[in-house]
C-alpha positions as CSV (number, residue, x, y, z in Angstrom):
1,M,89.4,86.4,121.3
2,H,86.9,84.7,123.5
3,H,86.8,86.8,126.7
4,P,84.8,89.6,128.2
5,A,85.2,93.0,126.6
6,P,86.7,95.5,129.2
7,T,86.3,99.2,129.3
8,R,88.4,101.2,126.7
9,R,90.4,104.3,127.2
10,P,90.4,106.0,123.8
11,L,93.7,107.7,122.8
12,T,93.0,111.3,121.6
13,A,95.1,112.4,118.7
14,A,94.8,114.7,115.8
15,A,93.9,113.3,112.4
16,S,96.9,113.1,110.1
17,L,97.1,113.5,106.4
18,L,98.9,111.0,104.2
19,L,99.9,112.3,100.8
20,V,101.1,109.6,98.5
21,G,102.5,110.3,95.1
22,A,103.9,107.5,93.0
23,V,105.9,108.4,90.0
24,A,106.6,106.7,86.8
25,A,110.1,105.4,86.7
26,T,112.4,103.1,84.6
27,L,115.6,101.6,85.7
28,T,119.2,101.7,84.4
29,T,122.4,100.1,85.5
30,T,125.0,102.4,87.1
31,A,127.9,102.7,84.7
32,P,131.0,100.8,85.8
33,H,133.2,103.9,85.8
34,A,133.1,106.6,88.5
35,S,132.9,109.3,85.9
36,A,129.7,107.9,84.4
37,A,126.6,109.0,86.3
38,P,123.6,106.7,86.4
39,R,120.8,107.6,84.0
40,D,117.5,109.1,85.3
41,L,114.8,107.4,83.4
42,V,111.7,108.7,85.3
43,A,109.1,109.7,82.7
44,N,108.2,113.4,83.1
45,G,109.8,113.7,86.5
46,G,110.2,117.4,86.0
47,F,106.6,118.0,85.0
48,E,107.6,120.0,81.9
49,G,105.1,117.7,80.1
50,G,102.3,118.8,82.4
51,T,100.6,116.1,84.4
52,S,101.0,113.6,81.6
53,G,101.6,110.1,83.0
54,W,100.3,111.0,86.5
55,F,97.0,110.8,88.4
56,A,95.7,112.0,91.7
57,S,93.3,110.3,94.1
58,S,89.6,111.1,94.2
59,G,88.8,114.2,96.1
60,S,92.2,115.8,95.6
61,T,93.4,118.1,92.8
62,L,96.4,117.8,90.5
63,S,97.9,120.5,88.4
64,T,101.2,122.1,87.5
65,T,102.6,125.3,88.8
66,G,105.4,127.7,87.8
67,A,106.8,127.5,91.4
68,H,109.4,125.0,90.3
69,H,112.6,123.8,91.8
70,S,114.2,123.6,88.3
71,G,113.0,123.8,84.7
72,S,109.6,125.5,84.2
73,A,107.1,123.5,86.2
74,S,106.3,121.3,89.2
75,A,103.4,119.1,90.2
76,H,100.9,120.7,92.6
77,V,98.8,118.3,94.6
78,G,96.0,120.0,96.6
79,N,93.7,119.1,99.4
80,P,90.5,121.1,98.8
81,R,88.7,119.7,101.9
82,S,88.2,121.6,105.0
83,G,90.0,119.0,107.1
84,A,93.0,116.7,106.7
85,A,92.5,114.0,104.2
86,T,94.5,111.4,102.2
87,V,95.5,112.4,98.7
88,A,97.7,110.6,96.2
89,L,99.9,111.3,93.2
90,N,100.7,108.1,91.3
91,D,102.2,106.9,88.1
92,R,99.8,105.1,85.8
93,T,101.9,102.0,85.7
94,N,104.8,100.7,87.9
95,T,107.5,101.6,85.3
96,V,110.1,99.5,87.0
97,V,108.9,96.4,85.3
98,S,111.5,93.9,86.4
99,T,113.8,94.1,89.4
100,T,117.1,92.4,89.9
101,K,117.5,90.7,93.3
102,G,120.2,92.5,95.3
103,A,120.1,95.6,93.1
104,T,120.1,99.0,94.8
105,Y,117.4,101.5,93.8
106,T,117.8,105.1,94.8
107,A,114.9,107.6,94.7
108,S,115.0,111.3,95.1
109,A,112.4,114.2,94.9
110,W,112.3,117.8,95.8
111,V,109.3,118.9,97.8
112,K,107.8,122.2,99.0
113,A,104.8,122.4,101.3
114,S,102.4,125.4,101.3
115,R,102.6,125.5,105.1
116,A,105.5,125.0,107.5
117,G,105.5,122.1,109.9
118,T,105.0,119.3,107.4
119,S,106.7,115.9,107.4
120,A,107.4,114.7,103.8
121,G,108.9,111.5,102.6
122,V,109.8,109.4,99.6
123,R,109.1,105.6,99.6
124,L,110.1,102.7,97.4
125,M,107.8,99.7,97.3
126,E,108.6,96.3,95.7
127,Y,105.7,94.2,94.4
128,A,105.5,90.7,93.1
129,G,102.1,90.8,91.5
130,S,99.9,92.2,94.4
131,S,102.2,90.9,97.1
132,L,104.4,93.6,98.8
133,E,107.9,92.2,99.0
134,G,109.5,95.1,100.8
135,Q,109.7,98.8,101.1
136,R,112.0,101.6,102.3
137,K,111.2,105.2,103.2
138,G,113.1,108.5,103.7
139,T,111.7,111.5,105.4
140,V,112.3,115.2,105.8
141,W,110.7,117.7,108.2
142,L,109.7,120.9,106.4
143,T,110.1,123.8,108.8
144,D,109.5,126.4,106.1
145,T,107.9,126.7,102.7
146,K,111.1,126.3,100.7
147,W,112.3,123.5,98.5
148,H,113.9,120.5,100.2
149,Q,115.3,117.2,98.8
150,V,114.3,113.9,100.2
151,K,115.9,110.5,99.3
152,T,115.7,106.8,100.0
153,T,117.6,103.7,98.9
154,Y,116.1,100.2,98.7
155,T,117.7,96.8,97.9
156,A,115.4,94.5,95.8
157,A,114.4,91.3,97.5
158,A,113.4,89.4,94.3
159,D,114.0,89.1,90.6
160,G,111.2,90.1,88.2
161,A,109.2,92.2,90.6
162,T,108.1,95.9,90.1
163,V,109.0,99.0,92.1
164,D,106.6,101.8,92.9
165,L,107.9,105.2,94.0
166,N,105.7,107.3,96.3
167,V,106.1,110.9,97.6
168,L,104.4,111.4,100.9
169,A,103.4,114.2,103.3
170,W,101.8,114.1,106.8
171,S,99.9,116.7,108.8
172,L,99.0,118.8,105.7
173,A,95.9,120.7,106.7
174,G,92.7,121.1,104.6
175,G,93.3,123.7,101.9
176,G,97.1,122.8,101.9
177,S,99.2,121.5,99.1
178,L,102.5,119.9,98.3
179,D,104.6,120.8,95.3
180,V,106.8,118.0,93.9
181,D,109.7,118.4,91.3
182,D,112.7,116.7,89.9
183,V,111.7,113.2,90.8
184,S,114.3,110.6,89.9
185,L,115.0,106.9,90.2
186,T,118.2,105.1,89.4
187,A,119.5,101.6,89.9
188,T,122.9,100.0,90.7
189,G,123.5,96.4,89.9
190,A,120.3,96.0,87.9
191,A,120.0,94.7,84.3
192,D,120.2,97.6,81.9
193,A,116.8,98.8,80.7
194,P,115.8,101.2,77.9
195,P,114.2,104.6,78.8
196,A,110.5,104.6,79.2
197,P,108.6,106.3,76.3
198,A,107.0,109.6,77.1
199,P,103.5,109.0,78.6
200,T,100.3,109.8,76.7
201,P,97.8,111.9,78.5
202,T,94.8,110.0,79.7
203,P,91.9,110.9,82.1
204,T,92.8,110.8,85.8
205,P,91.7,107.5,87.5
206,T,91.2,106.8,91.2
207,P,94.3,105.0,92.5
208,T,94.3,101.9,94.6
209,S,97.3,100.1,96.0
210,S,95.7,96.8,94.9
211,P,92.4,96.0,93.2
212,S,89.3,95.7,95.3
213,P,87.9,92.1,95.4
214,S,85.2,91.6,92.7
215,G,81.9,93.0,93.8
216,W,83.3,95.0,96.7
217,H,84.3,98.6,97.1
218,R,86.6,99.9,99.9
219,V,85.0,102.0,102.6
220,W,87.8,102.2,105.2
221,D,91.5,101.4,105.5
222,D,94.7,102.0,107.2
223,E,97.8,101.3,105.1
224,F,100.1,102.3,108.0
225,D,102.2,104.5,105.8
226,G,102.9,107.2,108.4
227,S,105.3,107.4,111.3
228,S,102.7,106.9,114.1
229,V,99.4,105.4,114.9
230,D,96.5,107.4,113.3
231,G,94.5,108.5,116.3
232,S,91.5,109.3,114.1
233,K,91.2,105.6,113.3
234,W,92.5,103.7,116.4
235,N,92.3,103.7,120.1
236,V,95.5,102.4,121.8
237,R,95.2,101.0,125.4
238,N,97.6,102.3,127.9
239,N,98.4,101.3,131.5
240,D,95.8,98.6,131.2
241,H,95.6,94.9,131.9
242,N,93.1,92.1,131.1
243,G,92.6,89.5,133.8
244,Y,92.9,86.6,131.4
245,E,96.5,87.4,130.3
246,R,99.9,88.2,131.8
247,S,100.9,91.4,130.2
248,C,100.5,95.1,130.8
249,L,99.1,97.0,127.8
250,T,100.8,100.2,126.9
251,N,100.9,102.8,124.1
252,R,104.7,103.2,124.3
253,S,106.6,103.0,121.0
254,K,108.3,99.8,122.1
255,N,104.9,98.1,122.2
256,V,102.9,99.9,119.5
257,S,104.5,101.8,116.6
258,V,104.3,102.5,112.9
259,S,107.4,102.2,110.7
260,G,108.4,100.8,107.4
261,G,104.8,100.8,106.1
262,S,103.6,98.5,108.9
263,L,102.0,98.6,112.3
264,H,104.0,96.8,114.9
265,I,102.4,95.4,118.0
266,V,105.3,94.1,120.0
267,G,105.4,91.9,123.1
268,Q,108.3,92.5,125.5
269,R,109.6,90.4,128.4
270,E,109.8,93.0,131.1
271,N,108.4,93.8,134.5
272,M,105.8,96.5,134.7
273,K,103.0,97.6,137.1
274,C,99.7,98.7,135.5
275,G,97.0,99.6,137.9
276,G,97.1,97.1,140.6
277,Y,98.7,94.4,138.5
278,N,102.4,93.4,138.4
279,G,103.1,92.1,135.0
280,S,106.0,90.2,133.7
281,F,105.4,91.2,130.1
282,T,104.1,94.2,128.1
283,S,102.2,94.3,124.8
284,G,99.8,96.3,122.7
285,Y,96.0,96.5,122.0
286,L,94.2,98.6,119.4
287,D,90.5,99.0,118.5
288,T,88.3,101.3,116.4
289,I,85.6,101.8,119.1
290,G,83.9,105.1,118.5
291,K,85.9,105.7,115.4
292,F,84.8,103.1,112.9
293,S,82.2,100.3,112.9
294,T,79.9,98.8,110.3
295,A,77.3,96.1,109.8
296,Y,78.4,93.6,107.1
297,G,81.3,93.8,104.8
298,R,84.7,92.2,103.9
299,Y,87.4,92.8,106.5
300,E,90.9,92.1,105.4
301,M,94.4,92.2,107.0
302,R,97.8,91.5,105.6
303,A,100.2,90.6,108.4
304,K,103.2,88.6,109.6
305,M,102.8,86.6,112.8
306,P,105.4,86.2,115.7
307,T,104.5,82.5,116.1
308,Q,107.7,80.9,114.9
309,A,108.0,77.2,115.5
310,G,109.4,76.2,118.8
311,S,110.1,79.8,120.1
312,S,106.8,81.5,120.5
313,K,105.0,79.7,123.4
314,G,102.5,82.0,125.1
315,L,101.9,84.4,122.2
316,W,98.4,85.0,120.9
317,P,98.0,87.5,118.0
318,A,94.4,88.2,116.9
319,F,92.3,90.2,114.4
320,W,88.7,90.2,115.4
321,L,85.3,92.0,115.5
322,R,83.0,92.8,118.4
323,P,79.6,94.6,118.4
324,D,79.5,98.2,119.5
325,D,76.6,97.4,121.9
326,G,78.7,94.8,123.7
327,G,76.0,92.2,123.2
328,L,75.8,88.9,121.2
329,G,78.4,87.9,118.6
330,E,82.1,87.8,118.1
331,L,83.8,87.2,114.8
332,D,87.4,86.0,115.0
333,I,89.0,86.6,111.6
334,M,92.5,85.4,112.6
335,E,93.9,84.0,115.8
336,A,97.1,82.1,116.3
337,V,99.1,80.7,119.2
338,G,102.8,80.1,119.4
339,S,104.7,76.9,120.4
340,D,107.5,75.4,122.3
341,P,109.9,72.9,120.7
342,G,108.1,69.8,119.4
343,E,104.6,71.4,119.5
344,K,102.7,71.6,116.2
345,N,100.1,74.3,116.6
346,Y,102.2,77.3,115.5
347,D,101.3,77.2,111.8
348,H,97.5,77.3,111.7
349,V,94.9,80.1,111.6
350,S,92.0,79.7,114.0
351,Q,88.7,81.1,112.5
352,T,85.9,81.2,115.0
353,L,82.3,82.4,115.3
354,W,80.9,83.1,118.8
355,Y,77.2,83.6,119.9
356,K,78.1,84.5,123.5
357,T,81.5,85.4,125.0
358,D,80.8,83.8,128.4
359,G,81.4,80.3,127.1
360,S,77.8,79.2,127.7
361,V,77.4,78.5,123.9
362,K,80.2,76.7,122.2
363,G,81.8,78.6,119.3
364,Q,82.2,77.2,115.8
365,S,85.7,77.2,114.4
366,K,88.2,75.7,112.0
367,A,91.9,75.7,111.6
368,A,93.4,76.8,108.3
369,Y,96.9,76.8,106.9
370,P,98.7,79.2,104.6
371,K,99.6,77.2,101.5
372,G,103.2,76.3,101.2
373,G,104.3,78.2,104.3
374,T,103.6,79.2,107.9
375,M,102.1,82.3,109.4
376,S,105.5,83.6,110.5
377,D,107.5,83.1,107.3
378,G,106.2,86.3,105.7
379,Y,103.1,88.4,105.2
380,H,99.8,86.6,104.5
381,T,96.3,87.9,104.1
382,Y,93.4,87.0,106.4
383,A,89.9,88.0,105.5
384,V,86.2,87.5,106.4
385,E,83.2,88.2,104.3
386,W,80.2,88.9,106.5
387,E,76.9,89.1,104.8
388,K,73.3,88.6,106.0
389,G,72.8,84.9,106.5
390,A,76.4,83.9,105.7
391,I,80.0,84.3,106.8
392,R,83.1,83.2,104.9
393,W,86.8,83.1,105.9
394,Y,89.8,83.4,103.6
395,V,93.6,82.9,103.9
396,D,95.7,84.3,101.1
397,G,92.6,84.6,98.9
398,E,91.5,80.9,99.4
399,L,88.2,80.2,100.9
400,T,88.9,78.2,104.1
401,Y,85.7,78.1,106.1
402,S,82.0,79.2,105.9
403,R,79.0,79.3,108.1
404,D,75.3,80.1,107.3
405,R,71.9,79.7,108.8
406,S,71.8,76.0,108.0
407,T,75.0,75.3,109.9
408,T,74.6,77.8,112.7
409,S,71.2,78.1,114.4
410,W,72.1,81.3,116.2
411,L,73.8,83.1,113.3
412,S,70.8,85.3,112.6
413,A,70.4,86.3,116.2
414,A,74.0,87.3,116.6
415,F,74.9,88.7,113.1
416,D,71.9,89.4,111.0
417,G,70.3,92.3,112.9
418,G,72.3,95.1,111.3
419,R,74.2,95.8,114.5
420,K,77.6,97.5,113.9
421,F,80.8,95.8,114.8
422,H,84.2,97.4,115.3
423,I,87.8,96.1,114.7
424,R,90.3,94.9,117.3
425,L,94.0,94.0,116.9
426,N,96.1,92.7,119.8
427,L,98.9,90.5,120.9
428,Q,97.9,88.7,124.0
429,I,100.7,87.1,126.2
430,G,99.6,84.2,128.3
431,G,96.2,82.6,129.0
432,A,94.5,79.3,129.1
433,W,94.8,78.7,125.3
434,P,98.4,79.8,124.5
435,G,99.8,79.0,127.9
436,L,102.7,80.9,129.4
437,P,105.9,82.0,127.7
438,T,108.8,79.7,128.5
439,G,112.6,80.1,128.2
440,H,112.3,79.2,124.5
441,T,110.0,82.1,123.8
442,K,111.8,84.9,121.9
443,F,111.2,88.5,122.7
444,P,110.6,91.1,121.4
445,A,107.8,89.4,119.5
446,D,106.6,91.5,116.6
447,Y,103.0,91.2,115.2
448,A,103.5,93.2,112.0
449,V,100.4,94.4,110.1
450,D,100.9,95.8,106.6
451,Y,97.3,97.0,106.2
452,V,93.7,96.6,107.4
453,R,90.9,97.2,104.8
454,V,87.1,97.1,104.9
455,Y,84.9,96.7,101.9
456,Q,81.2,96.7,101.3
457,R,78.9,95.6,98.5
């Protein structure tokens, strides 16, 4: 995003806690007769076998307790920290090893929070390798400390994928806990599968939703698994306008929201006045100013663009970095612009390095393309590796562009001084590069972000 950096209005919000527990599960086909109930093949879903087959995230605690819903035990996941934090309960392997496209998978769990006022949920996630094919979530608001059931149903998008089952809780304070019992997973319309063997106890590992790239460790992320933007991680602009675009920026849920495991930055065609500007569109803009910044690292996003061929003129989604001090340097990890019928610029990623944002020094950039598809046909990953003396861009894991001191005389001055940069995500509408939306441009326009992750050596 090559334009001046305007003043921010941070959005104040309480930090939230995401508690994720993925349970071991194996599938069965629902019997054809109404009298035959589907088999529950979750391994140790009642925790009578202790914590065998399960692990908890680093910094959290996992044990069993006699405060069960049924049987003799339940899982007890604790947050020993003084403040809210993310903890996870996960099965050691996605036990649903091969989905059937169109099959319906139903998950259920009983949950009990140590404190009233907790939102809990159960989520099914379908993976083809490390690629998330889809997910579905059910939630329940725990107004007391009694047991409550939560369910969700998901229809598989592909054959041969795996399904992960997570139990979640939000706004669980430091020192709080969530008890989980009677976890089940059944399938209708899936190929019949034998029960999973009882798990063998092994040491508790640290869970990750996907492996870190070789040589890197994760230092910050947002998986967007909650029900709202995490105010401890992001600022969301509201009642704001940039002079180089045609939209009013708001924090309304119709412009910025979290649902279905993704952040949604949505452009709308509507009239709105923001400050002294009368806009014809609205959109969203998030940044991590004052909340997270770092010098050097790998920055990665998985997202689906709203830049469909022939129906997205005027749209400009972006994922980019700017320095905290507002000085030299801008690193555009992913930018894209939409198109009218007949235009061909809808399917490429613009990857750009800037020395100054006033245009006095020309930026260096390259256009890359997702292999075998377009930016709007599904979720793709966009990443940059920023190290001292070198910067590399990737699309879906493929190296697409690189710059170093031999190609860029000003790289050291702008990027090698150890200055910290923060993250920005926005959907601009209008401007010199994308042009104005036309009658062909489809609204609402959803820039959907599955996750943002930051790694360091």
